[in-house]
PDB file of the backbone (N, CA, C, O) and the ligand in Angstrom, with CONECT records:
HET     ZN  A 101       1
ATOM      1  N   UNK A   1     133.151  88.025 105.804  1.00  0.00           N
ATOM      2  CA  UNK A   1     132.812  86.892 104.921  1.00  0.00           C
ATOM      3  C   UNK A   1     131.479  87.140 104.229  1.00  0.00           C
ATOM      4  O   UNK A   1     130.522  87.601 104.851  1.00  0.00           O
ATOM      5  N   UNK A   2     131.425  86.836 102.955  1.00  0.00           N
ATOM      6  CA  UNK A   2     130.200  87.159 102.218  1.00  0.00           C
ATOM      7  C   UNK A   2     129.066  86.189 102.530  1.00  0.00           C
ATOM      8  O   UNK A   2     129.251  84.973 102.589  1.00  0.00           O
ATOM      9  N   UNK A   3     127.903  86.763 102.724  1.00  0.00           N
ATOM     10  CA  UNK A   3     126.703  85.947 102.860  1.00  0.00           C
ATOM     11  C   UNK A   3     125.859  86.172 101.613  1.00  0.00           C
ATOM     12  O   UNK A   3     125.474  87.299 101.302  1.00  0.00           O
ATOM     13  N   UNK A   4     125.582  85.103 100.917  1.00  0.00           N
ATOM     14  CA  UNK A   4     124.778  85.227  99.713  1.00  0.00           C
ATOM     15  C   UNK A   4     123.402  84.623  99.933  1.00  0.00           C
ATOM     16  O   UNK A   4     123.223  83.667 100.688  1.00  0.00           O
ATOM     17  N   UNK A   5     122.451  85.211  99.253  1.00  0.00           N
ATOM     18  CA  UNK A   5     121.117  84.643  99.311  1.00  0.00           C
ATOM     19  C   UNK A   5     120.900  83.813  98.053  1.00  0.00           C
ATOM     20  O   UNK A   5     121.201  84.248  96.941  1.00  0.00           O
ATOM     21  N   UNK A   6     120.374  82.619  98.251  1.00  0.00           N
ATOM     22  CA  UNK A   6     120.159  81.720  97.128  1.00  0.00           C
ATOM     23  C   UNK A   6     118.701  81.307  97.042  1.00  0.00           C
ATOM     24  O   UNK A   6     117.959  81.289  98.023  1.00  0.00           O
ATOM     25  N   UNK A   7     118.338  80.980  95.821  1.00  0.00           N
ATOM     26  CA  UNK A   7     117.045  80.360  95.591  1.00  0.00           C
ATOM     27  C   UNK A   7     117.321  79.011  94.950  1.00  0.00           C
ATOM     28  O   UNK A   7     118.070  78.914  93.978  1.00  0.00           O
ATOM     29  N   UNK A   8     116.705  77.960  95.509  1.00  0.00           N
ATOM     30  CA  UNK A   8     116.934  76.617  94.992  1.00  0.00           C
ATOM     31  C   UNK A   8     116.090  76.397  93.747  1.00  0.00           C
ATOM     32  O   UNK A   8     114.875  76.595  93.769  1.00  0.00           O
ATOM     33  N   UNK A   9     116.738  75.985  92.660  1.00  0.00           N
ATOM     34  CA  UNK A   9     116.000  75.754  91.417  1.00  0.00           C
ATOM     35  C   UNK A   9     115.204  74.456  91.486  1.00  0.00           C
ATOM     36  O   UNK A   9     114.266  74.255  90.715  1.00  0.00           O
ATOM     37  N   UNK A  10     115.578  73.582  92.405  1.00  0.00           N
ATOM     38  CA  UNK A  10     114.910  72.285  92.492  1.00  0.00           C
ATOM     39  C   UNK A  10     113.636  72.346  93.321  1.00  0.00           C
ATOM     40  O   UNK A  10     112.587  71.870  92.885  1.00  0.00           O
ATOM     41  N   UNK A  11     113.719  72.934  94.522  1.00  0.00           N
ATOM     42  CA  UNK A  11     112.547  72.942  95.400  1.00  0.00           C
ATOM     43  C   UNK A  11     112.022  74.352  95.671  1.00  0.00           C
ATOM     44  O   UNK A  11     110.967  74.513  96.285  1.00  0.00           O
ATOM     45  N   UNK A  12     112.748  75.366  95.219  1.00  0.00           N
ATOM     46  CA  UNK A  12     112.255  76.734  95.362  1.00  0.00           C
ATOM     47  C   UNK A  12     112.545  77.375  96.706  1.00  0.00           C
ATOM     48  O   UNK A  12     112.120  78.502  96.957  1.00  0.00           O
ATOM     49  N   UNK A  13     113.266  76.671  97.576  1.00  0.00           N
ATOM     50  CA  UNK A  13     113.583  77.227  98.890  1.00  0.00           C
ATOM     51  C   UNK A  13     114.494  78.446  98.749  1.00  0.00           C
ATOM     52  O   UNK A  13     115.312  78.525  97.832  1.00  0.00           O
ATOM     53  N   UNK A  14     114.339  79.374  99.658  1.00  0.00           N
ATOM     54  CA  UNK A  14     115.237  80.534  99.679  1.00  0.00           C
ATOM     55  C   UNK A  14     115.980  80.546 100.991  1.00  0.00           C
ATOM     56  O   UNK A  14     115.395  80.336 102.054  1.00  0.00           O
ATOM     57  N   UNK A  15     117.262  80.791 100.912  1.00  0.00           N
ATOM     58  CA  UNK A  15     118.077  80.725 102.123  1.00  0.00           C
ATOM     59  C   UNK A  15     119.335  81.535 101.934  1.00  0.00           C
ATOM     60  O   UNK A  15     119.696  81.887 100.811  1.00  0.00           O
ATOM     61  N   UNK A  16     120.005  81.834 103.039  1.00  0.00           N
ATOM     62  CA  UNK A  16     121.264  82.560 102.994  1.00  0.00           C
ATOM     63  C   UNK A  16     122.392  81.610 103.335  1.00  0.00           C
ATOM     64  O   UNK A  16     122.272  80.780 104.236  1.00  0.00           O
ATOM     65  N   UNK A  17     123.478  81.738 102.617  1.00  0.00           N
ATOM     66  CA  UNK A  17     124.625  80.895 102.901  1.00  0.00           C
ATOM     67  C   UNK A  17     125.883  81.731 102.981  1.00  0.00           C
ATOM     68  O   UNK A  17     126.095  82.681 102.228  1.00  0.00           O
ATOM     69  N   UNK A  18     126.695  81.333 103.921  1.00  0.00           N
ATOM     70  CA  UNK A  18     128.007  81.928 104.056  1.00  0.00           C
ATOM     71  C   UNK A  18     128.934  81.143 103.140  1.00  0.00           C
ATOM     72  O   UNK A  18     129.134  79.944 103.336  1.00  0.00           O
ATOM     73  N   UNK A  19     129.498  81.806 102.148  1.00  0.00           N
ATOM     74  CA  UNK A  19     130.292  81.086 101.161  1.00  0.00           C
ATOM     75  C   UNK A  19     131.781  81.334 101.373  1.00  0.00           C
ATOM     76  O   UNK A  19     132.244  82.474 101.410  1.00  0.00           O
ATOM     77  N   UNK A  20     132.504  80.251 101.508  1.00  0.00           N
ATOM     78  CA  UNK A  20     133.937  80.346 101.736  1.00  0.00           C
ATOM     79  C   UNK A  20     134.689  79.606 100.636  1.00  0.00           C
ATOM     80  O   UNK A  20     134.426  78.432 100.376  1.00  0.00           O
ATOM     81  N   UNK A  21     135.602  80.282 100.009  1.00  0.00           N
ATOM     82  CA  UNK A  21     136.530  79.677  99.063  1.00  0.00           C
ATOM     83  C   UNK A  21     135.908  78.769  98.022  1.00  0.00           C
ATOM     84  O   UNK A  21     135.082  79.201  97.218  1.00  0.00           O
ATOM     85  N   UNK A  22     136.307  77.522  98.044  1.00  0.00           N
ATOM     86  CA  UNK A  22     135.916  76.581  97.008  1.00  0.00           C
ATOM     87  C   UNK A  22     134.611  75.875  97.336  1.00  0.00           C
ATOM     88  O   UNK A  22     134.126  75.041  96.571  1.00  0.00           O
ATOM     89  N   UNK A  23     134.061  76.222  98.473  1.00  0.00           N
ATOM     90  CA  UNK A  23     132.846  75.558  98.915  1.00  0.00           C
ATOM     91  C   UNK A  23     131.721  75.661  97.873  1.00  0.00           C
ATOM     92  O   UNK A  23     131.446  76.740  97.346  1.00  0.00           O
ATOM     93  N   UNK A  24     131.093  74.550  97.594  1.00  0.00           N
ATOM     94  CA  UNK A  24     129.952  74.548  96.695  1.00  0.00           C
ATOM     95  C   UNK A  24     128.681  74.608  97.514  1.00  0.00           C
ATOM     96  O   UNK A  24     128.397  73.694  98.288  1.00  0.00           O
ATOM     97  N   UNK A  25     127.922  75.661  97.356  1.00  0.00           N
ATOM     98  CA  UNK A  25     126.697  75.768  98.152  1.00  0.00           C
ATOM     99  C   UNK A  25     125.655  74.752  97.727  1.00  0.00           C
ATOM    100  O   UNK A  25     125.515  74.438  96.545  1.00  0.00           O
ATOM    101  N   UNK A  26     124.931  74.249  98.702  1.00  0.00           N
ATOM    102  CA  UNK A  26     123.867  73.289  98.416  1.00  0.00           C
ATOM    103  C   UNK A  26     122.626  73.678  99.212  1.00  0.00           C
ATOM    104  O   UNK A  26     122.719  74.288 100.277  1.00  0.00           O
ATOM    105  N   UNK A  27     121.484  73.320  98.682  1.00  0.00           N
ATOM    106  CA  UNK A  27     120.212  73.638  99.318  1.00  0.00           C
ATOM    107  C   UNK A  27     120.052  72.883 100.632  1.00  0.00           C
ATOM    108  O   UNK A  27     120.213  71.663 100.659  1.00  0.00           O
ATOM    109  N   UNK A  28     119.739  73.579 101.720  1.00  0.00           N
ATOM    110  CA  UNK A  28     119.552  72.885 103.005  1.00  0.00           C
ATOM    111  C   UNK A  28     118.282  72.035 103.023  1.00  0.00           C
ATOM    112  O   UNK A  28     118.140  71.150 103.867  1.00  0.00           O
ATOM    113  N   UNK A  29     117.377  72.296 102.114  1.00  0.00           N
ATOM    114  CA  UNK A  29     116.117  71.547 102.082  1.00  0.00           C
ATOM    115  C   UNK A  29     116.275  70.221 101.323  1.00  0.00           C
ATOM    116  O   UNK A  29     115.888  69.163 101.819  1.00  0.00           O
ATOM    117  N   UNK A  30     116.842  70.295 100.130  1.00  0.00           N
ATOM    118  CA  UNK A  30     116.882  69.096  99.296  1.00  0.00           C
ATOM    119  C   UNK A  30     118.297  68.735  98.859  1.00  0.00           C
ATOM    120  O   UNK A  30     118.499  67.770  98.123  1.00  0.00           O
ATOM    121  N   UNK A  31     119.289  69.524  99.324  1.00  0.00           N
ATOM    122  CA  UNK A  31     120.691  69.262  99.045  1.00  0.00           C
ATOM    123  C   UNK A  31     121.055  69.368  97.570  1.00  0.00           C
ATOM    124  O   UNK A  31     122.097  68.873  97.139  1.00  0.00           O
ATOM    125  N   UNK A  32     120.195  70.011  96.810  1.00  0.00           N
ATOM    126  CA  UNK A  32     120.501  70.242  95.407  1.00  0.00           C
ATOM    127  C   UNK A  32     121.558  71.332  95.278  1.00  0.00           C
ATOM    128  O   UNK A  32     121.608  72.257  96.088  1.00  0.00           O
ATOM    129  N   UNK A  33     122.395  71.219  94.264  1.00  0.00           N
ATOM    130  CA  UNK A  33     123.391  72.249  94.007  1.00  0.00           C
ATOM    131  C   UNK A  33     122.937  73.176  92.884  1.00  0.00           C
ATOM    132  O   UNK A  33     123.682  74.057  92.454  1.00  0.00           O
ATOM    133  N   UNK A  34     121.719  72.969  92.418  1.00  0.00           N
ATOM    134  CA  UNK A  34     121.165  73.816  91.366  1.00  0.00           C
ATOM    135  C   UNK A  34     120.577  75.065  92.000  1.00  0.00           C
ATOM    136  O   UNK A  34     119.371  75.159  92.231  1.00  0.00           O
ATOM    137  N   UNK A  35     121.453  76.022  92.276  1.00  0.00           N
ATOM    138  CA  UNK A  35     121.029  77.212  92.993  1.00  0.00           C
ATOM    139  C   UNK A  35     121.178  78.456  92.135  1.00  0.00           C
ATOM    140  O   UNK A  35     122.041  78.549  91.262  1.00  0.00           O
ATOM    141  N   UNK A  36     120.318  79.385  92.415  1.00  0.00           N
ATOM    142  CA  UNK A  36     120.436  80.674  91.765  1.00  0.00           C
ATOM    143  C   UNK A  36     120.802  81.706  92.808  1.00  0.00           C
ATOM    144  O   UNK A  36     120.123  81.839  93.827  1.00  0.00           O
ATOM    145  N   UNK A  37     121.876  82.437  92.555  1.00  0.00           N
ATOM    146  CA  UNK A  37     122.276  83.428  93.549  1.00  0.00           C
ATOM    147  C   UNK A  37     121.437  84.696  93.364  1.00  0.00           C
ATOM    148  O   UNK A  37     121.336  85.237  92.263  1.00  0.00           O
ATOM    149  N   UNK A  38     120.856  85.142  94.438  1.00  0.00           N
ATOM    150  CA  UNK A  38     120.035  86.351  94.388  1.00  0.00           C
ATOM    151  C   UNK A  38     120.862  87.548  94.802  1.00  0.00           C
ATOM    152  O   UNK A  38     121.946  87.422  95.370  1.00  0.00           O
ATOM    153  N   UNK A  39     120.323  88.693  94.503  1.00  0.00           N
ATOM    154  CA  UNK A  39     120.979  89.921  94.933  1.00  0.00           C
ATOM    155  C   UNK A  39     120.970  89.945  96.448  1.00  0.00           C
ATOM    156  O   UNK A  39     119.907  89.959  97.068  1.00  0.00           O
ATOM    157  N   UNK A  40     122.146  89.950  97.041  1.00  0.00           N
ATOM    158  CA  UNK A  40     122.185  89.847  98.494  1.00  0.00           C
ATOM    159  C   UNK A  40     122.036  91.207  99.153  1.00  0.00           C
ATOM    160  O   UNK A  40     122.657  92.188  98.744  1.00  0.00           O
ATOM    161  N   UNK A  41     121.211  91.244 100.164  1.00  0.00           N
ATOM    162  CA  UNK A  41     121.052  92.448 100.956  1.00  0.00           C
ATOM    163  C   UNK A  41     121.818  92.272 102.255  1.00  0.00           C
ATOM    164  O   UNK A  41     121.949  91.156 102.758  1.00  0.00           O
ATOM    165  N   UNK A  42     122.319  93.358 102.794  1.00  0.00           N
ATOM    166  CA  UNK A  42     122.955  93.238 104.107  1.00  0.00           C
ATOM    167  C   UNK A  42     121.958  92.683 105.116  1.00  0.00           C
ATOM    168  O   UNK A  42     120.800  93.100 105.152  1.00  0.00           O
ATOM    169  N   UNK A  43     122.409  91.753 105.922  1.00  0.00           N
ATOM    170  CA  UNK A  43     121.532  91.064 106.851  1.00  0.00           C
ATOM    171  C   UNK A  43     120.819  92.041 107.793  1.00  0.00           C
ATOM    172  O   UNK A  43     119.633  91.885 108.081  1.00  0.00           O
ATOM    173  N   UNK A  44     121.549  93.032 108.260  1.00  0.00           N
ATOM    174  CA  UNK A  44     120.983  93.988 109.208  1.00  0.00           C
ATOM    175  C   UNK A  44     119.778  94.701 108.597  1.00  0.00           C
ATOM    176  O   UNK A  44     118.756  94.916 109.249  1.00  0.00           O
ATOM    177  N   UNK A  45     119.935  95.060 107.320  1.00  0.00           N
ATOM    178  CA  UNK A  45     118.869  95.787 106.639  1.00  0.00           C
ATOM    179  C   UNK A  45     117.612  94.938 106.526  1.00  0.00           C
ATOM    180  O   UNK A  45     116.517  95.390 106.858  1.00  0.00           O
ATOM    181  N   UNK A  46     117.775  93.698 106.054  1.00  0.00           N
ATOM    182  CA  UNK A  46     116.597  92.861 105.860  1.00  0.00           C
ATOM    183  C   UNK A  46     115.949  92.522 107.199  1.00  0.00           C
ATOM    184  O   UNK A  46     114.729  92.390 107.297  1.00  0.00           O
ATOM    185  N   UNK A  47     116.792  92.381 108.239  1.00  0.00           N
ATOM    186  CA  UNK A  47     116.266  92.082 109.565  1.00  0.00           C
ATOM    187  C   UNK A  47     115.415  93.228 110.087  1.00  0.00           C
ATOM    188  O   UNK A  47     114.301  93.020 110.568  1.00  0.00           O
ATOM    189  N   UNK A  48     115.950  94.444 109.989  1.00  0.00           N
ATOM    190  CA  UNK A  48     115.216  95.580 110.537  1.00  0.00           C
ATOM    191  C   UNK A  48     113.971  95.858 109.710  1.00  0.00           C
ATOM    192  O   UNK A  48     112.962  96.317 110.245  1.00  0.00           O
ATOM    193  N   UNK A  49     114.031  95.588 108.423  1.00  0.00           N
ATOM    194  CA  UNK A  49     112.850  95.773 107.581  1.00  0.00           C
ATOM    195  C   UNK A  49     111.755  94.817 108.016  1.00  0.00           C
ATOM    196  O   UNK A  49     110.582  95.185 108.085  1.00  0.00           O
ATOM    197  N   UNK A  50     112.157  93.572 108.312  1.00  0.00           N
ATOM    198  CA  UNK A  50     111.187  92.576 108.745  1.00  0.00           C
ATOM    199  C   UNK A  50     110.579  93.001 110.095  1.00  0.00           C
ATOM    200  O   UNK A  50     109.368  92.914 110.296  1.00  0.00           O
ATOM    201  N   UNK A  51     111.435  93.455 111.004  1.00  0.00           N
ATOM    202  CA  UNK A  51     110.959  93.906 112.304  1.00  0.00           C
ATOM    203  C   UNK A  51     109.969  95.043 112.156  1.00  0.00           C
ATOM    204  O   UNK A  51     108.923  95.065 112.803  1.00  0.00           O
ATOM    205  N   UNK A  52     110.316  95.992 111.290  1.00  0.00           N
ATOM    206  CA  UNK A  52     109.459  97.156 111.100  1.00  0.00           C
ATOM    207  C   UNK A  52     108.104  96.749 110.550  1.00  0.00           C
ATOM    208  O   UNK A  52     107.073  97.214 111.035  1.00  0.00           O
ATOM    209  N   UNK A  53     108.096  95.891 109.550  1.00  0.00           N
ATOM    210  CA  UNK A  53     106.821  95.519 108.946  1.00  0.00           C
ATOM    211  C   UNK A  53     105.999  94.675 109.912  1.00  0.00           C
ATOM    212  O   UNK A  53     104.769  94.733 109.897  1.00  0.00           O
ATOM    213  N   UNK A  54     106.681  93.883 110.761  1.00  0.00           N
ATOM    214  CA  UNK A  54     105.957  93.099 111.751  1.00  0.00           C
ATOM    215  C   UNK A  54     105.329  94.012 112.797  1.00  0.00           C
ATOM    216  O   UNK A  54     104.193  93.812 113.228  1.00  0.00           O
ATOM    217  N   UNK A  55     106.105  95.021 113.193  1.00  0.00           N
ATOM    218  CA  UNK A  55     105.606  95.969 114.177  1.00  0.00           C
ATOM    219  C   UNK A  55     104.403  96.728 113.594  1.00  0.00           C
ATOM    220  O   UNK A  55     103.405  96.951 114.280  1.00  0.00           O
ATOM    221  N   UNK A  56     104.515  97.112 112.335  1.00  0.00           N
ATOM    222  CA  UNK A  56     103.431  97.835 111.679  1.00  0.00           C
ATOM    223  C   UNK A  56     102.185  96.960 111.594  1.00  0.00           C
ATOM    224  O   UNK A  56     101.068  97.434 111.804  1.00  0.00           O
ATOM    225  N   UNK A  57     102.383  95.685 111.288  1.00  0.00           N
ATOM    226  CA  UNK A  57     101.247  94.774 111.172  1.00  0.00           C
ATOM    227  C   UNK A  57     100.578  94.583 112.530  1.00  0.00           C
ATOM    228  O   UNK A  57      99.352  94.528 112.619  1.00  0.00           O
ATOM    229  N   UNK A  58     101.378  94.482 113.579  1.00  0.00           N
ATOM    230  CA  UNK A  58     100.819  94.315 114.922  1.00  0.00           C
ATOM    231  C   UNK A  58     100.022  95.539 115.330  1.00  0.00           C
ATOM    232  O   UNK A  58      98.927  95.419 115.879  1.00  0.00           O
ATOM    233  N   UNK A  59     100.574  96.727 115.061  1.00  0.00           N
ATOM    234  CA  UNK A  59      99.887  97.973 115.405  1.00  0.00           C
ATOM    235  C   UNK A  59      98.577  98.072 114.639  1.00  0.00           C
ATOM    236  O   UNK A  59      97.571  98.536 115.176  1.00  0.00           O
ATOM    237  N   UNK A  60      98.591  97.638 113.390  1.00  0.00           N
ATOM    238  CA  UNK A  60      97.390  97.690 112.565  1.00  0.00           C
ATOM    239  C   UNK A  60      96.323  96.733 113.117  1.00  0.00           C
ATOM    240  O   UNK A  60      95.145  97.083 113.196  1.00  0.00           O
ATOM    241  N   UNK A  61      96.750  95.535 113.492  1.00  0.00           N
ATOM    242  CA  UNK A  61      95.816  94.566 114.060  1.00  0.00           C
ATOM    243  C   UNK A  61      95.161  95.112 115.322  1.00  0.00           C
ATOM    244  O   UNK A  61      93.953  94.991 115.524  1.00  0.00           O
ATOM    245  N   UNK A  62      96.000  95.721 116.169  1.00  0.00           N
ATOM    246  CA  UNK A  62      95.511  96.265 117.421  1.00  0.00           C
ATOM    247  C   UNK A  62      94.474  97.349 117.156  1.00  0.00           C
ATOM    248  O   UNK A  62      93.428  97.401 117.803  1.00  0.00           O
ATOM    249  N   UNK A  63      94.787  98.218 116.186  1.00  0.00           N
ATOM    250  CA  UNK A  63      93.889  99.318 115.860  1.00  0.00           C
ATOM    251  C   UNK A  63      92.573  98.769 115.302  1.00  0.00           C
ATOM    252  O   UNK A  63      91.496  99.253 115.649  1.00  0.00           O
ATOM    253  N   UNK A  64      92.666  97.778 114.454  1.00  0.00           N
ATOM    254  CA  UNK A  64      91.459  97.206 113.868  1.00  0.00           C
ATOM    255  C   UNK A  64      90.599  96.538 114.918  1.00  0.00           C
ATOM    256  O   UNK A  64      89.373  96.640 114.882  1.00  0.00           O
ATOM    257  N   UNK A  65      91.244  95.846 115.863  1.00  0.00           N
ATOM    258  CA  UNK A  65      90.500  95.186 116.931  1.00  0.00           C
ATOM    259  C   UNK A  65      89.770  96.229 117.774  1.00  0.00           C
ATOM    260  O   UNK A  65      88.624  96.027 118.174  1.00  0.00           O
ATOM    261  N   UNK A  66      90.445  97.342 118.038  1.00  0.00           N
ATOM    262  CA  UNK A  66      89.854  98.411 118.831  1.00  0.00           C
ATOM    263  C   UNK A  66      88.663  99.023 118.092  1.00  0.00           C
ATOM    264  O   UNK A  66      87.622  99.306 118.685  1.00  0.00           O
ATOM    265  N   UNK A  67      88.842  99.218 116.791  1.00  0.00           N
ATOM    266  CA  UNK A  67      87.757  99.787 115.990  1.00  0.00           C
ATOM    267  C   UNK A  67      86.564  98.851 115.940  1.00  0.00           C
ATOM    268  O   UNK A  67      85.414  99.286 115.995  1.00  0.00           O
ATOM    269  N   UNK A  68      86.851  97.560 115.837  1.00  0.00           N
ATOM    270  CA  UNK A  68      85.767  96.576 115.817  1.00  0.00           C
ATOM    271  C   UNK A  68      84.980  96.610 117.121  1.00  0.00           C
ATOM    272  O   UNK A  68      83.749  96.572 117.125  1.00  0.00           O
ATOM    273  N   UNK A  69      85.733  96.684 118.251  1.00  0.00           N
ATOM    274  CA  UNK A  69      85.087  96.735 119.557  1.00  0.00           C
ATOM    275  C   UNK A  69      84.234  97.984 119.684  1.00  0.00           C
ATOM    276  O   UNK A  69      83.120  97.942 120.206  1.00  0.00           O
ATOM    277  N   UNK A  70      84.770  99.095 119.199  1.00  0.00           N
ATOM    278  CA  UNK A  70      84.070 100.370 119.263  1.00  0.00           C
ATOM    279  C   UNK A  70      82.786 100.307 118.430  1.00  0.00           C
ATOM    280  O   UNK A  70      81.728 100.748 118.879  1.00  0.00           O
ATOM    281  N   UNK A  71      82.884  99.767 117.239  1.00  0.00           N
ATOM    282  CA  UNK A  71      81.722  99.628 116.359  1.00  0.00           C
ATOM    283  C   UNK A  71      80.663  98.743 117.012  1.00  0.00           C
ATOM    284  O   UNK A  71      79.468  99.040 116.977  1.00  0.00           O
ATOM    285  N   UNK A  72      81.129  97.663 117.599  1.00  0.00           N
ATOM    286  CA  UNK A  72      80.219  96.727 118.264  1.00  0.00           C
ATOM    287  C   UNK A  72      79.509  97.408 119.435  1.00  0.00           C
ATOM    288  O   UNK A  72      78.309  97.226 119.642  1.00  0.00           O
ATOM    289  N   UNK A  73      80.276  98.197 120.198  1.00  0.00           N
ATOM    290  CA  UNK A  73      79.725  98.896 121.354  1.00  0.00           C
ATOM    291  C   UNK A  73      78.658  99.912 120.907  1.00  0.00           C
ATOM    292  O   UNK A  73      77.585 100.007 121.502  1.00  0.00           O
ATOM    293  N   UNK A  74      78.979 100.663 119.851  1.00  0.00           N
ATOM    294  CA  UNK A  74      78.031 101.650 119.350  1.00  0.00           C
ATOM    295  C   UNK A  74      76.772 100.968 118.828  1.00  0.00           C
ATOM    296  O   UNK A  74      75.658 101.455 119.020  1.00  0.00           O
ATOM    297  N   UNK A  75      76.966  99.854 118.177  1.00  0.00           N
ATOM    298  CA  UNK A  75      75.832  99.110 117.636  1.00  0.00           C
ATOM    299  C   UNK A  75      74.918  98.645 118.786  1.00  0.00           C
ATOM    300  O   UNK A  75      73.695  98.773 118.723  1.00  0.00           O
ATOM    301  N   UNK A  76      75.552  98.106 119.829  1.00  0.00           N
ATOM    302  CA  UNK A  76      74.769  97.614 120.952  1.00  0.00           C
ATOM    303  C   UNK A  76      74.047  98.740 121.670  1.00  0.00           C
ATOM    304  O   UNK A  76      72.909  98.583 122.112  1.00  0.00           O
ATOM    305  N   UNK A  77      74.726  99.884 121.782  1.00  0.00           N
ATOM    306  CA  UNK A  77      74.102 101.039 122.438  1.00  0.00           C
ATOM    307  C   UNK A  77      72.870 101.501 121.679  1.00  0.00           C
ATOM    308  O   UNK A  77      71.812 101.716 122.271  1.00  0.00           O
ATOM    309  N   UNK A  78      73.008 101.654 120.377  1.00  0.00           N
ATOM    310  CA  UNK A  78      71.884 102.115 119.575  1.00  0.00           C
ATOM    311  C   UNK A  78      70.776 101.064 119.563  1.00  0.00           C
ATOM    312  O   UNK A  78      69.588 101.382 119.515  1.00  0.00           O
ATOM    313  N   UNK A  79      71.194  99.831 119.607  1.00  0.00           N
ATOM    314  CA  UNK A  79      70.237  98.739 119.616  1.00  0.00           C
ATOM    315  C   UNK A  79      69.403  98.778 120.914  1.00  0.00           C
ATOM    316  O   UNK A  79      68.185  98.599 120.901  1.00  0.00           O
ATOM    317  N   UNK A  80      70.106  99.017 122.020  1.00  0.00           N
ATOM    318  CA  UNK A  80      69.418  99.087 123.315  1.00  0.00           C
ATOM    319  C   UNK A  80      68.404 100.223 123.336  1.00  0.00           C
ATOM    320  O   UNK A  80      67.282 100.088 123.822  1.00  0.00           O
ATOM    321  N   UNK A  81      68.858 101.362 122.778  1.00  0.00           N
ATOM    322  CA  UNK A  81      68.007 102.541 122.801  1.00  0.00           C
ATOM    323  C   UNK A  81      66.702 102.290 122.026  1.00  0.00           C
ATOM    324  O   UNK A  81      65.616 102.704 122.433  1.00  0.00           O
ATOM    325  N   UNK A  82      66.858 101.610 120.921  1.00  0.00           N
ATOM    326  CA  UNK A  82      65.677 101.363 120.090  1.00  0.00           C
ATOM    327  C   UNK A  82      64.823 100.259 120.674  1.00  0.00           C
ATOM    328  O   UNK A  82      63.605 100.243 120.495  1.00  0.00           O
ATOM    329  N   UNK A  83      65.471  99.324 121.382  1.00  0.00           N
ATOM    330  CA  UNK A  83      64.708  98.190 121.875  1.00  0.00           C
ATOM    331  C   UNK A  83      64.202  98.551 123.204  1.00  0.00           C
ATOM    332  O   UNK A  83      63.517  97.751 123.842  1.00  0.00           O
TER     333      UNK A  83
HETATM  334 ZN    ZN A 101     116.155  72.672  97.325  1.00  0.00          ZN2+
END
C-alpha cells in the first residue's frame, strides 16, 4: 500500500498518510484537505537516515564535551603552574 508524504497548505504540517482507494487525505493537525503531495521516500530510507544523523550528532556532542573538558583541564593546569 502506498504511503505518501503530504504538506498541509493550511497549517504547514508535514505527515505521511497511507492512501487507499477513494479516501481523501486530510491533515491530522487541522483536518484541512488542502494538501500538497510531496515526493515520497521509502520509509526505511528516511528512518535510517534520521537514525544515522542522530547518531552522528550524538557522537559529535560527546567529542565536543570531551574536548571542552580537556581544554578546561589544560587551562587549570597552566593556571596552577603560574599561580
Ligand atoms: Zn493542517
